DSSP file (Angstrom, degrees, kcal/mol; ACC not computed):
  #  RESIDUE AA STRUCTURE BP1 BP2  ACC     N-H-->O    O-->H-N    N-H-->O    O-->H-N    TCO  KAPPA ALPHA  PHI   PSI    X-CA   Y-CA   Z-CA
    1    1 A M     >        0   0    0      0, 0.0     4,-2.3     0, 0.0     5,-0.2   0.000 360.0 360.0 360.0 -47.1   69.5  -75.5  192.9
    2    2 A V  H  >  +     0   0    0      1,-0.2     4,-2.6     2,-0.2     5,-0.2   0.919 360.0  49.5 -64.1 -43.0   68.5  -73.7  189.7
    3    3 A R  H  > S+     0   0    0      1,-0.2     4,-2.6     2,-0.2    -1,-0.2   0.901 110.6  50.3 -63.4 -39.7   67.0  -70.8  191.7
    4    4 A R  H  > S+     0   0    0      2,-0.2     4,-2.4     1,-0.2    -1,-0.2   0.912 111.2  48.9 -64.2 -41.2   70.1  -70.5  193.8
    5    5 A K  H  X S+     0   0    0     -4,-2.3     4,-2.3     2,-0.2    -2,-0.2   0.912 112.0  48.4 -63.7 -43.5   72.3  -70.4  190.7
    6    6 A L  H  X S+     0   0    0     -4,-2.6     4,-2.5     2,-0.2    -2,-0.2   0.907 111.0  50.8 -63.0 -41.4   70.0  -67.7  189.1
    7    7 A A  H  X S+     0   0    0     -4,-2.6     4,-2.4     1,-0.2    -2,-0.2   0.903 109.5  50.7 -62.8 -40.7   70.2  -65.7  192.3
    8    8 A Q  H  X S+     0   0    0     -4,-2.4     4,-2.7     2,-0.2    -1,-0.2   0.912 110.5  49.5 -62.7 -42.2   74.0  -66.0  192.3
    9    9 A C  H  X S+     0   0    0     -4,-2.3     4,-2.9     2,-0.2    -2,-0.2   0.908 110.6  50.2 -62.4 -42.3   74.1  -64.8  188.7
   10   10 A A  H  X S+     0   0    0     -4,-2.5     4,-2.5     2,-0.2    -2,-0.2   0.917 112.3  46.7 -63.6 -42.9   71.8  -61.9  189.5
   11   11 A V  H  X S+     0   0    0     -4,-2.4     4,-2.8     2,-0.2     5,-0.2   0.916 113.3  49.5 -65.1 -42.7   74.0  -60.8  192.5
   12   12 A T  H  X S+     0   0    0     -4,-2.7     4,-2.8     2,-0.2    -2,-0.2   0.925 112.2  47.7 -61.8 -44.7   77.2  -61.2  190.4
   13   13 A A  H  X S+     0   0    0     -4,-2.9     4,-2.5     2,-0.2    -2,-0.2   0.914 112.8  48.7 -63.8 -42.3   75.7  -59.1  187.6
   14   14 A L  H  X S+     0   0    0     -4,-2.5     4,-2.4     2,-0.2    -2,-0.2   0.927 113.6  46.5 -63.0 -44.7   74.5  -56.4  190.0
   15   15 A A  H  X S+     0   0    0     -4,-2.8     4,-3.0     1,-0.2     5,-0.3   0.916 112.5  50.2 -64.5 -42.2   77.9  -56.3  191.7
   16   16 A A  H  X S+     0   0    0     -4,-2.8     4,-1.8    -5,-0.2    -1,-0.2   0.906 111.3  48.9 -62.5 -41.0   79.7  -56.2  188.3
   17   17 A T  H  X S+     0   0    0     -4,-2.5     4,-0.9    -5,-0.2    -2,-0.2   0.929 116.2  42.6 -63.1 -45.9   77.4  -53.3  187.2
   18   18 A T  H  < S+     0   0    0     -4,-2.4     4,-0.3     1,-0.2    -2,-0.2   0.901 119.7  41.3 -68.7 -42.3   78.0  -51.4  190.4
   19   19 A L  H  < S+     0   0    0     -4,-3.0    -1,-0.2    -5,-0.2    -2,-0.2   0.704 121.3  36.8 -84.2 -19.8   81.7  -52.0  190.6
   20   20 A T  H  X S+     0   0    0     -4,-1.8     4,-1.8    -5,-0.3    -1,-0.2   0.449  84.7  93.9-115.0   1.2   82.8  -51.6  187.0
   21   21 A A  H  X S+     0   0    0     -4,-0.9     4,-1.3     1,-0.2     5,-0.1   0.921  91.5  43.7 -62.4 -43.7   80.6  -48.8  185.6
   22   22 A L  H  > S+     0   0    0     -4,-0.3     4,-2.6     1,-0.2    -1,-0.2   0.920 110.4  52.9 -70.7 -43.4   83.2  -46.1  186.3
   23   23 A P  H  > S+     0   0    0      0, 0.0     4,-2.9     0, 0.0    -1,-0.2   0.871 105.3  57.0 -60.5 -33.5   86.3  -48.0  185.1
   24   24 A A  H  X S+     0   0    0     -4,-1.8     4,-1.8     2,-0.2     6,-0.3   0.922 110.3  43.5 -61.7 -43.1   84.5  -48.7  181.7
   25   25 A V  H  X S+     0   0    0     -4,-1.3     4,-3.3     1,-0.2     5,-0.2   0.917 115.0  49.5 -67.0 -42.9   84.0  -45.0  181.2
   26   26 A A  H  < S+     0   0    0     -4,-2.6    -2,-0.2     1,-0.2    -1,-0.2   0.880 110.8  50.6 -63.6 -37.5   87.5  -44.2  182.3
   27   27 A A  H  < S+     0   0    0     -4,-2.9    -1,-0.2    -5,-0.2    -2,-0.2   0.863 125.7  23.9 -70.0 -36.3   89.0  -46.9  180.0
   28   28 A T  H  < S-     0   0    0     -4,-1.8    -2,-0.2     2,-0.2    -3,-0.2   0.744  90.2-133.7-102.2 -26.9   87.2  -45.7  176.9
   29   29 A G     <  +     0   0    0     -4,-3.3     2,-0.3     1,-0.3    -3,-0.1   0.485  69.6 115.4  81.8   2.7   86.4  -42.1  177.6
   30   30 A Y        -     0   0    0     -6,-0.3    -1,-0.3    -5,-0.2    -2,-0.2  -0.831  45.9-166.5-109.1 144.7   82.9  -42.6  176.3
   31   31 A T     >  -     0   0    0     -2,-0.3     4,-2.2    -3,-0.1     5,-0.2  -0.887  32.8-118.8-119.5 156.3   79.6  -42.3  178.3
   32   32 A P  H  > S+     0   0    0      0, 0.0     4,-2.8     0, 0.0     5,-0.3   0.892 116.6  52.2 -61.1 -37.5   76.2  -43.6  177.1
   33   33 A E  H  > S+     0   0    0      1,-0.2     4,-2.3     2,-0.2     7,-0.2   0.890 109.6  49.1 -64.8 -39.2   74.9  -40.0  177.2
   34   34 A G  H  4 S+     0   0    0      2,-0.2    -1,-0.2     1,-0.2     4,-0.1   0.873 114.3  44.9 -67.5 -37.7   77.7  -38.8  175.1
   35   35 A V  H  < S+     0   0    0     -4,-2.2    -2,-0.2     1,-0.2    -1,-0.2   0.913 117.3  43.3 -73.2 -43.4   77.2  -41.5  172.5
   36   36 A C  H  < S-     0   0    0     -4,-2.8    -2,-0.2    -5,-0.2    -3,-0.2   0.854 108.7-139.2 -73.5 -34.3   73.4  -41.2  172.4
   37   37 A G    ><  -     0   0    0     -4,-2.3     3,-1.6    -5,-0.3    -1,-0.2  -0.441  39.4  -9.7 107.5-179.1   73.5  -37.4  172.3
   38   38 A S  T 3  S+     0   0    0      1,-0.2     3,-0.1    -2,-0.1    -4,-0.0  -0.209 121.2  19.8 -59.0 136.4   71.8  -34.4  173.8
   39   39 A G  T 3  S+     0   0    0      1,-0.3    28,-0.4    29,-0.0     2,-0.4   0.264  91.1 120.2  91.2 -11.5   68.5  -35.0  175.6
   40   40 A F    <   +     0   0    0     -3,-1.6     2,-0.3    -7,-0.2    -1,-0.3  -0.721  36.6 179.1 -90.7 136.3   69.0  -38.7  176.3
   41   41 A G  E     -A   65   0A   0     24,-2.0    24,-2.4    -2,-0.4     2,-0.0  -0.962  34.6 -96.4-132.5 151.7   69.1  -39.9  179.9
   42   42 A R  E     -A   64   0A   0     -2,-0.3     2,-0.3    22,-0.2    22,-0.2  -0.350  40.1-136.2 -64.9 144.4   69.5  -43.3  181.5
   43   43 A V  E >   -     0   0A   0     20,-1.8     3,-1.6     3,-0.1    20,-0.2  -0.672  29.1 -86.7-101.0 157.3   66.4  -45.1  182.4
   44   44 A T  E 3  S+     0   0A   0      1,-0.3   109,-0.1    -2,-0.3    -1,-0.1  -0.395 117.3   9.5 -58.8 134.7   65.6  -47.0  185.6
   45   45 A D  E 3  S+     0   0A   0      1,-0.1    -1,-0.3    -2,-0.1    -3,-0.0   0.810  96.0 124.8  62.7  32.1   66.7  -50.6  185.1
   46   46 A G  E <   +     0   0A   0     -3,-1.6    17,-2.7    17,-0.1     2,-0.4   0.087  45.7  80.4-112.1  23.7   68.5  -49.7  181.9
   47   47 A T  E     +A   62   0A   0     15,-0.2     2,-0.4    -5,-0.1    15,-0.2  -0.997  49.1 174.9-131.2 132.1   72.0  -50.8  182.6
   48   48 A R  E     -A   61   0A   0     13,-2.3    13,-2.7    -2,-0.4     2,-0.2  -0.998  30.1-122.7-134.1 138.7   73.3  -54.4  182.3
   49   49 A A  E     -A   60   0A   0     -2,-0.4     2,-0.8    11,-0.2    11,-0.3  -0.574  22.7-133.4 -72.2 141.2   76.8  -55.8  182.6
   50   50 A V  E     +A   59   0A   0      9,-3.0     8,-3.9    -2,-0.2     9,-0.9  -0.881  43.3 167.0 -97.6 106.3   78.0  -57.6  179.5
   51   51 A V  E     -AB  57 145A   0     94,-1.8    94,-2.6    -2,-0.8     6,-0.2  -0.851  32.5-131.2-126.8 154.7   79.5  -60.8  181.1
   52   52 A D    >   -     0   0    0      4,-1.7     3,-1.8    -2,-0.3    92,-0.1  -0.317  48.6 -84.6 -90.7-176.5   80.7  -64.2  180.0
   53   53 A D  T 3  S+     0   0    0     90,-0.3    91,-0.1     1,-0.3    -1,-0.0   0.697 129.8  53.6 -64.1 -19.5   79.7  -67.5  181.6
   54   54 A N  T 3  S-     0   0    0      2,-0.1    -1,-0.3     0, 0.0     3,-0.1   0.442 120.5-105.8 -93.8  -1.3   82.5  -67.1  184.2
   55   55 A G    <   +     0   0    0     -3,-1.8     2,-0.3     1,-0.3    -2,-0.1   0.545  66.6 152.8  89.1   7.4   81.3  -63.7  185.2
   56   56 A T        -     0   0    0      1,-0.1    -4,-1.7     2,-0.0     2,-0.5  -0.575  44.0-128.7 -72.4 129.1   84.1  -61.8  183.5
   57   57 A V  E     +A   51   0A   0     -2,-0.3    -6,-0.2    -6,-0.2     3,-0.1  -0.688  31.1 173.8 -85.7 125.3   82.8  -58.3  182.6
   58   58 A F  E     -     0   0A   0     -8,-3.9    21,-2.8    -2,-0.5    22,-1.9   0.546  62.9 -63.7-102.0 -14.2   83.4  -57.3  178.9
   59   59 A G  E     -AC  50  78A   0     -9,-0.9    -9,-3.0    19,-0.3     2,-0.3  -0.982  56.6 -80.9 160.1-160.7   81.5  -54.0  179.1
   60   60 A H  E     -AC  49  77A   0     17,-2.3    17,-2.8    -2,-0.3     2,-0.4  -0.992  20.7-145.9-140.4 146.7   78.0  -52.6  179.8
   61   61 A V  E     -AC  48  76A   0    -13,-2.7   -13,-2.3    -2,-0.3     2,-0.3  -0.942  22.8-163.1-112.5 137.5   74.9  -52.1  177.7
   62   62 A Y  E     -AC  47  75A   0     13,-2.6    13,-1.4    -2,-0.4     2,-0.5  -0.906  15.8-154.8-125.4 146.1   72.7  -49.1  178.3
   63   63 A L  E     + C   0  74A   0    -17,-2.7   -20,-1.8    -2,-0.3     2,-0.3  -0.988  22.0 177.0-116.3 128.1   69.2  -48.0  177.6
   64   64 A L  E     -AC  42  73A   0      9,-3.0     9,-2.2    -2,-0.5     2,-0.3  -0.844  12.2-152.9-125.9 164.0   68.5  -44.3  177.4
   65   65 A Y  E     -AC  41  72A   0    -24,-2.4   -24,-2.0    -2,-0.3     2,-0.6  -0.995  10.3-151.0-141.1 144.0   65.4  -42.2  176.6
   66   66 A N  E  >> - C   0  71A   0      5,-2.6     4,-2.5    -2,-0.3     5,-0.8  -0.934   7.8-167.0-114.9 106.0   64.7  -38.8  175.2
   67   67 A A  T  45S+     0   0    0     -2,-0.6    -1,-0.1   -28,-0.4   -27,-0.1   0.802  85.9  56.4 -64.1 -29.8   61.4  -37.5  176.6
   68   68 A R  T  45S+     0   0    0    -29,-0.3    -1,-0.2     1,-0.2   -29,-0.0   0.911 121.2  25.5 -69.4 -42.3   61.3  -34.6  174.1
   69   69 A T  T  45S-     0   0    0     -3,-0.2    -2,-0.2     2,-0.1    -1,-0.2   0.636  98.2-127.3 -98.1 -15.6   61.6  -36.8  171.0
   70   70 A G  T  <5 +     0   0    0     -4,-2.5    47,-3.3     1,-0.3    48,-0.7   0.655  61.6 141.4  76.4  15.4   60.1  -40.1  172.4
   71   71 A E  E   < -CD  66 116A   0     -5,-0.8    -5,-2.6    45,-0.3     2,-0.3  -0.679  42.7-149.1 -94.3 145.3   63.2  -42.0  171.2
   72   72 A N  E     -CD  65 115A   0     43,-3.0    43,-1.8    -2,-0.3     2,-0.3  -0.733  14.0-163.4 -97.0 157.5   65.0  -44.8  172.9
   73   73 A C  E     -CD  64 114A   0     -9,-2.2    -9,-3.0    -2,-0.3     2,-0.4  -0.989   5.2-169.3-143.4 134.1   68.8  -45.3  172.5
   74   74 A T  E     +CD  63 113A   0     39,-2.1    39,-2.3    -2,-0.3     2,-0.3  -0.948   8.6 172.1-122.5 148.4   71.0  -48.3  173.3
   75   75 A V  E     -C   62   0A   0    -13,-1.4   -13,-2.6    -2,-0.4     2,-0.5  -0.984  22.4-147.2-151.2 141.4   74.7  -48.5  173.3
   76   76 A T  E     -CD  61 110A   0     34,-2.2    34,-2.2    -2,-0.3     2,-0.5  -0.965  16.9-164.4-110.1 121.7   77.3  -51.1  174.4
   77   77 A I  E     -CD  60 109A   0    -17,-2.8   -17,-2.3    -2,-0.5    32,-0.2  -0.930  15.7-132.3-110.2 126.4   80.5  -49.7  175.8
   78   78 A K  E     +C   59   0A   0     30,-2.5   -19,-0.3    -2,-0.5   -50,-0.1  -0.416  30.6 170.9 -77.1 146.7   83.5  -52.0  176.1
   79   79 A S  S    S+     0   0    0    -21,-2.8     2,-0.4     1,-0.2   -20,-0.2   0.366  75.2  56.7-123.9  -9.2   85.7  -52.5  179.1
   80   80 A K  S    S+     0   0    0    -22,-1.9    -1,-0.2     1,-0.2     3,-0.1  -0.940 113.2  16.4-118.9 145.2   87.5  -55.5  177.7
   81   81 A Y  S >  S+     0   0    0     -2,-0.4     3,-1.9     1,-0.2     5,-0.2   0.774  84.4 178.2  63.3  27.8   89.4  -55.4  174.4
   82   82 A V  T 3   +     0   0    0      1,-0.3    -1,-0.2    -3,-0.2    26,-0.2  -0.420  67.0  16.2 -64.0 130.9   89.3  -51.6  174.5
   83   83 A G  T 3  S+     0   0    0     24,-2.4    -1,-0.3     1,-0.3    25,-0.1   0.288 105.7 103.1  87.7  -9.5   91.0  -50.0  171.5
   84   84 A E  S <  S-     0   0    0     -3,-1.9     2,-1.2    23,-0.5    -1,-0.3  -0.896  79.1-120.9-104.1 132.8   91.0  -53.3  169.6
   85   85 A P        +     0   0    0      0, 0.0    48,-0.6     0, 0.0     2,-0.3  -0.601  51.6 156.7 -73.8 100.2   88.4  -53.8  166.8
   86   86 A T  E     -FE 106 132A   0     20,-1.9    20,-1.9    -2,-1.2     2,-0.3  -0.868  54.9 -79.7-121.8 157.9   86.5  -56.8  168.1
   87   87 A W  E     +F  105   0A   0     44,-2.4    42,-1.9    -2,-0.3     2,-0.3  -0.397  61.3 166.0 -62.9 118.8   83.0  -58.0  167.2
   88   88 A T  E     +FE 104 128A   0     16,-2.8    16,-2.1    -2,-0.3     2,-0.3  -0.987   6.8 173.8-137.8 140.9   80.6  -55.8  169.4
   89   89 A G  E     -FE 103 127A   0     38,-2.6    38,-2.4    -2,-0.3     2,-0.3  -0.959  18.5-163.4-149.3 165.9   76.9  -55.3  169.1
   90   90 A V  E     -FE 102 126A   0     12,-2.3    12,-2.2    -2,-0.3     2,-0.4  -0.983   8.3-163.6-150.7 140.2   73.7  -53.8  170.5
   91   91 A N  E     -FE 101 125A   0     34,-2.5    34,-1.6    -2,-0.3     2,-0.5  -0.953   9.2-157.9-123.9 144.3   70.0  -54.4  169.9
   92   92 A L  E     - E   0 124A   0      8,-2.5     2,-0.7    -2,-0.4    32,-0.2  -0.987  16.3-160.3-117.3 116.3   67.0  -52.4  170.8
   93   93 A I  E     - E   0 123A   0     30,-2.6    30,-2.3    -2,-0.5     2,-0.5  -0.873   4.7-167.4-106.7 113.6   63.9  -54.6  170.9
   94   94 A R  E >   - E   0 122A   0      4,-1.1     3,-2.5    -2,-0.7    28,-0.2  -0.877  31.9-108.2-103.8 126.4   60.6  -52.8  170.6
   95   95 A Q  T 3  S-     0   0    0     26,-2.8     3,-0.1    -2,-0.5    26,-0.1  -0.281 100.5  -0.6 -56.9 122.0   57.5  -54.8  171.4
   96   96 A G  T 3  S+     0   0    0      1,-0.3    -1,-0.3    -2,-0.1     2,-0.2   0.483 122.2  80.6  79.4   2.8   55.6  -55.6  168.2
   97   97 A L  S <  S-     0   0    0     -3,-2.5    -1,-0.3     1,-0.2    -3,-0.1  -0.629  88.2 -63.3-127.7-173.8   58.0  -53.8  166.0
   98   98 A D        -     0   0    0     -2,-0.2    -4,-1.1    -3,-0.1    -1,-0.2  -0.086  42.6-122.9 -65.3 171.6   61.4  -54.3  164.3
   99   99 A K        -     0   0    0     -6,-0.2    -6,-0.2    -8,-0.0    -1,-0.1  -0.774  24.6-156.7-120.7  83.5   64.6  -54.8  166.2
  100  100 A P        +     0   0    0      0, 0.0    -8,-2.5     0, 0.0     2,-0.3  -0.324  23.4 170.7 -61.5 142.9   67.1  -52.1  165.2
  101  101 A Q  E     -F   91   0A   0    -10,-0.2     2,-0.3    11,-0.1   -10,-0.2  -0.952  29.2-152.9-148.6 165.5   70.7  -53.1  165.8
  102  102 A D  E     +F   90   0A   0    -12,-2.2   -12,-2.3    -2,-0.3     2,-0.3  -0.978  23.9 160.1-142.1 130.7   74.3  -52.2  165.3
  103  103 A A  E     +F   89   0A   0     -2,-0.3     2,-0.3   -14,-0.2   -14,-0.2  -0.992  14.5 109.4-150.8 145.4   77.2  -54.7  165.2
  104  104 A G  E    S-F   88   0A   0    -16,-2.1   -16,-2.8    -2,-0.3     2,-1.2  -0.977  72.8 -51.2 173.9-171.9   80.7  -54.7  163.8
  105  105 A Y  E     +F   87   0A   0     -2,-0.3     2,-0.3   -18,-0.2   -18,-0.2  -0.749  67.9 170.7 -89.9  96.3   84.3  -54.7  164.6
  106  106 A Y  E     -F   86   0A   0    -20,-1.9   -20,-1.9    -2,-1.2   -22,-0.1  -0.807  36.0-152.4-114.1 149.6   84.5  -51.7  167.0
  107  107 A K  S    S+     0   0    0     -2,-0.3   -24,-2.4   -22,-0.2   -23,-0.5   0.807  91.4   3.2 -85.3 -33.4   87.3  -50.4  169.2
  108  108 A Y  S    S-     0   0    0      1,-0.4   -30,-2.5   -26,-0.2     2,-0.3   0.720 121.1  -8.4-128.0 -38.2   85.2  -48.7  171.9
  109  109 A Y  E     -D   77   0A   0    -32,-0.2    -1,-0.4     2,-0.1     2,-0.4  -0.994  47.2-128.4-161.4 159.6   81.4  -49.2  171.6
  110  110 A A  E     -D   76   0A   0    -34,-2.2   -34,-2.2    -2,-0.3     3,-0.2  -0.930  60.4 -18.5-111.8 142.9   78.5  -50.3  169.4
  111  111 A G  E     -     0   0A   0     -2,-0.4   -36,-0.2     1,-0.3     2,-0.1  -0.662  19.1-145.0 110.7-170.7   75.6  -48.0  168.7
  112  112 A P  E     -     0   0A   0      0, 0.0     2,-0.6     0, 0.0    -1,-0.3   0.449  39.6-177.7 -77.6 146.5   74.0  -45.7  169.2
  113  113 A V  E     -D   74   0A   0    -39,-2.3   -39,-2.1    -3,-0.2     2,-0.4  -0.968   9.4-176.1-109.6 117.7   70.8  -47.5  168.1
  114  114 A K  E     +D   73   0A   0     -2,-0.6     2,-0.3   -41,-0.2   -41,-0.2  -0.911  10.3 159.8-118.7 142.2   67.9  -45.1  168.2
  115  115 A A  E     -D   72   0A   0    -43,-1.8   -43,-3.0    -2,-0.4     2,-0.1  -0.971  45.1 -97.6-158.4 145.8   64.2  -45.7  167.6
  116  116 A Y  E     +D   71   0A   0     -2,-0.3   -45,-0.3   -45,-0.3   -46,-0.1  -0.388  42.5 168.8 -61.9 136.6   60.9  -44.1  168.4
  117  117 A G    >   +     0   0    0    -47,-3.3     3,-2.4    -2,-0.1    38,-0.4   0.366  17.1 139.3-137.1   5.9   59.4  -45.8  171.4
  118  118 A K  T 3  S+     0   0    0    -48,-0.7     3,-0.1     1,-0.3    36,-0.1  -0.359  85.5   8.4 -60.2 126.9   56.4  -43.8  172.7
  119  119 A G  T 3  S+     0   0    0      1,-0.2     2,-0.4    -2,-0.1    -1,-0.3   0.531 112.1 102.9  80.5   6.6   53.7  -46.2  173.7
  120  120 A R    <   -     0   0    0     -3,-2.4    35,-0.9    33,-0.2    -1,-0.2  -0.960  66.2-132.9-123.9 140.2   55.9  -49.3  173.2
  121  121 A C        -     0   0    0     -2,-0.4   -26,-2.8    33,-0.2     2,-0.3  -0.599  29.4-157.4 -82.8 152.0   57.7  -51.4  175.7
  122  122 A V  E     -EG  94 152A   0     30,-2.8    30,-1.7    -2,-0.2     2,-0.3  -0.926  19.8-174.4-133.1 156.4   61.3  -52.2  175.1
  123  123 A A  E     -E   93   0A   0    -30,-2.3   -30,-2.6    -2,-0.3     2,-0.3  -0.833  17.6-158.0-131.5 171.7   64.0  -54.7  175.9
  124  124 A F  E     -EG  92 148A   0     24,-1.4    24,-2.5    -2,-0.3     2,-0.3  -0.993  10.0-163.3-155.4 158.9   67.7  -54.6  175.0
  125  125 A Q  E     -EG  91 147A   0    -34,-1.6   -34,-2.5    -2,-0.3     2,-0.3  -0.990   2.1-168.8-143.3 148.1   70.9  -56.6  174.5
  126  126 A G  E     -EG  90 146A   0     20,-3.0    20,-2.4    -2,-0.3     2,-0.4  -0.991   4.6-169.6-137.1 149.2   74.6  -56.0  174.2
  127  127 A L  E     -EG  89 145A   0    -38,-2.4   -38,-2.6    -2,-0.3     2,-0.4  -1.000   8.1-179.6-140.0 137.5   77.5  -58.2  173.1
  128  128 A V  E     +EG  88 144A   0     16,-1.9    16,-3.2    -2,-0.4     2,-0.3  -0.996  14.8 175.5-133.4 131.5   81.3  -57.9  173.3
  129  129 A S  E     - G   0 143A   0    -42,-1.9    14,-0.2    -2,-0.4   -49,-0.0  -0.813  40.3-126.2-128.7 171.4   83.5  -60.6  172.0
  130  130 A G  E     +     0   0A   0     12,-2.6     2,-0.4    -2,-0.3    13,-0.1   0.288  69.1 124.6 -95.6   7.8   87.2  -61.2  171.5
  131  131 A M  E     -     0   0A   0     11,-0.4   -44,-2.4   -44,-0.2     2,-0.2  -0.562  44.7-161.6 -76.6 124.8   86.7  -62.1  167.8
  132  132 A R  E >   -E   86   0A   0     -2,-0.4     3,-2.2   -46,-0.2   -46,-0.2  -0.628  35.5 -73.6-101.3 162.4   88.8  -59.9  165.5
  133  133 A A  T 3  S+     0   0    0    -48,-0.6    -1,-0.1     1,-0.3     3,-0.1  -0.252 120.3  23.0 -55.0 136.8   88.3  -59.3  161.8
  134  134 A G  T 3  S+     0   0    0      1,-0.3    -1,-0.3    -3,-0.1     2,-0.2   0.259  99.2 112.2  89.3 -12.4   89.3  -62.3  159.7
  135  135 A E    <   -     0   0    0     -3,-2.2     2,-0.4     1,-0.0    -1,-0.3  -0.615  64.1-127.9 -91.4 154.2   88.8  -64.8  162.5
  136  136 A K        -     0   0    0     -2,-0.2     2,-0.3    -3,-0.1    -4,-0.1  -0.802  25.9-110.6 -99.0 143.6   86.1  -67.4  162.6
  137  137 A F        +     0   0    0     -2,-0.4     2,-0.3    -6,-0.1    -1,-0.0  -0.578  46.5 171.6 -71.6 129.7   83.8  -67.7  165.6
  138  138 A T    >   -     0   0    0     -2,-0.3     3,-1.5     4,-0.0    -1,-0.0  -0.789  50.4 -94.8-130.5 175.0   84.5  -70.9  167.5
  139  139 A A  T 3  S+     0   0    0      1,-0.3    -2,-0.0    -2,-0.3    -1,-0.0   0.735 124.6  52.6 -63.6 -22.3   83.3  -72.4  170.8
  140  140 A S  T 3  S+     0   0    0      2,-0.1    -1,-0.3     0, 0.0    -3,-0.0   0.435  77.7 118.8 -95.6   1.2   86.5  -71.0  172.5
  141  141 A T  S <  S-     0   0    0     -3,-1.5     2,-0.2     1,-0.1   -10,-0.1  -0.527  71.5-119.4 -66.5 123.7   85.9  -67.4  171.3
  142  142 A P        +     0   0    0      0, 0.0   -12,-2.6     0, 0.0   -11,-0.4  -0.467  44.4 168.4 -65.9 131.9   85.5  -65.2  174.4
  143  143 A V  E     - G   0 129A   0    -14,-0.2     2,-0.4    -2,-0.2   -90,-0.3  -0.990  20.7-162.9-149.3 137.5   82.1  -63.5  174.4
  144  144 A G  E     - G   0 128A   0    -16,-3.2   -16,-1.9    -2,-0.3     2,-0.4  -0.933   7.6-165.4-119.6 145.6   80.0  -61.6  176.9
  145  145 A L  E     -BG  51 127A   0    -94,-2.6   -94,-1.8    -2,-0.4     2,-0.4  -0.986   7.9-179.7-131.2 139.8   76.3  -60.9  176.8
  146  146 A G  E     + G   0 126A   0    -20,-2.4   -20,-3.0    -2,-0.4     2,-0.3  -0.998  19.4 150.6-135.7 135.7   74.2  -58.4  178.7
  147  147 A E  E     - G   0 125A   0     -2,-0.4     2,-0.5   -22,-0.2   -22,-0.2  -0.998  42.8-140.2-159.9 156.6   70.5  -58.1  178.3
  148  148 A R  E     + G   0 124A   0    -24,-2.5   -24,-1.4    -2,-0.3     4,-0.1  -0.961  22.0 178.3-118.4 109.4   67.1  -57.2  179.7
  149  149 A K  E     +     0   0A   0     -2,-0.5    -1,-0.1   -26,-0.2     2,-0.1   0.806  54.7  89.2 -80.0 -31.0   64.6  -59.7  178.4
  150  150 A A  E    S-     0   0A   0      1,-0.1     2,-0.2   -26,-0.1   -26,-0.1  -0.398  86.3-110.8 -71.0 142.5   61.7  -58.4  180.3
  151  151 A W  E     +     0   0A   0     -2,-0.1     2,-0.3   -28,-0.1   -28,-0.2  -0.499  55.2 145.2 -69.5 140.4   59.6  -55.6  178.6
  152  152 A G  E     + G   0 122A   0    -30,-1.7   -30,-2.8    -2,-0.2     3,-0.2  -0.916  33.5  58.4-159.2-176.1   60.0  -52.3  180.4
  153  153 A N        -     0   0    0     -2,-0.3     2,-1.6     1,-0.2   -33,-0.2   0.889  58.4-177.0  48.5  48.5   60.1  -48.5  180.0
  154  154 A C              0   0    0      1,-0.2   -33,-0.2   -33,-0.1    -1,-0.2  -0.595 360.0 360.0 -79.5  88.9   56.7  -48.5  178.3
  155  155 A A              0   0    0     -2,-1.6    -1,-0.2   -35,-0.9   -37,-0.1   0.472 360.0 360.0 -75.3 360.0   56.5  -44.8  177.6
């Protein structure tokens, strides 16, 4: 039962990533490459849908890499609450090192978070919520999470 549920979640996340990647860019006008800057490109297995427990897509979190500088870059781009400053965040998790992050009340995206990564494996997380400034987080606050927990992109 648990494996079937996990498989369903994986299929849902994959479908959400495939089907909503373009509308997110169209809705915000931002791309991960544009936010991270010149020389950064998306890495294999470096995109995750930011979804809530019901599978609603709130945006996408991306991992990019710049081979010239050896830097990783993460960014979370919203597809829900676009144009509204809601609590949005992104983490870059480097194996054995600090976890640079960016979070705040953003209208379109959180990040970019950049950090040197040559010789280090990385994981990443992104979050988009419906919480606005001045509101308190409660159990009913809409929130989506996207992450890659497994270490990868060990440059």
